[in-house]
C-alpha positions as CSV (number, residue, x, y, z in Angstrom):
1,M,-7.5,12.6,14.4
2,T,-6.1,10.3,17.1
3,N,-3.1,8.0,16.5
4,Q,-5.4,4.9,16.7
5,M,-7.7,6.4,14.0
6,N,-4.7,7.3,11.9
7,K,-3.4,3.7,12.1
8,E,-6.9,2.2,11.3
9,Y,-7.2,4.6,8.3
10,Y,-3.6,3.8,7.1
11,F,-4.1,0.0,7.3
12,K,-7.5,0.1,5.7
13,H,-6.0,1.9,2.7
14,L,-2.8,-0.2,2.7
15,E,-5.0,-3.3,2.3
16,A,-6.6,-1.7,-0.8
17,V,-3.1,-1.3,-2.3
18,I,-2.0,-4.8,-1.4
19,T,-5.2,-6.5,-2.8
20,D,-5.4,-4.3,-6.0
21,I,-5.6,-6.2,-9.2
22,I,-2.4,-6.3,-11.2
23,S,-2.6,-5.1,-14.8
24,I,-0.8,-7.4,-17.3
25,G,-0.6,-6.4,-20.9
26,N,-0.4,-8.4,-24.1
27,S,2.4,-6.6,-25.8
28,E,5.4,-4.3,-25.3
29,Q,3.1,-1.4,-26.1
30,D,1.2,-2.1,-22.9
31,L,4.3,-1.6,-20.7
32,N,3.5,2.0,-20.0
33,E,-0.1,1.2,-19.0
34,E,1.2,-1.6,-16.8
35,T,3.6,0.6,-15.0
36,I,1.0,3.3,-14.4
37,N,-1.5,0.8,-13.0
38,N,0.9,-1.4,-11.0
39,M,3.3,1.1,-9.4
40,W,2.5,2.0,-5.8
41,R,4.4,4.1,-3.2
42,I,3.8,3.3,0.4
43,S,4.8,5.9,2.9
44,L,4.1,7.0,6.5
45,D,4.4,10.4,8.2
46,L,6.7,10.7,11.2
47,E,3.8,10.7,13.8
48,L,2.4,7.5,12.3
49,V,5.9,5.9,12.2
50,K,6.1,6.5,16.0
51,T,3.0,4.4,16.6
52,I,3.4,1.4,14.3
53,K,5.8,-1.5,14.6
54,L,7.5,-2.9,11.6
55,V,6.0,-6.4,12.3
56,T,2.5,-4.9,11.9
57,I,3.3,-3.7,8.4
58,E,4.9,-7.0,7.5
59,N,1.9,-8.9,8.7
60,S,-0.3,-6.7,6.5
61,F,1.5,-8.1,3.5
62,L,1.4,-11.7,4.7
63,K,-2.4,-11.9,5.1
């Protein structure tokens, strides 16, 4: 996979994370479910880091 394809794939899936629906419960008992549904980890491998500028990632969140 080329670096360009890696970036396209990464940003396509990052958009899915950013636009995912947030789960909001009705009680304290729903807290665990909220945490499971609303917690995301965003990471990049070293090769991808070398090809992406920070401003590109920032702009993804500002859309």
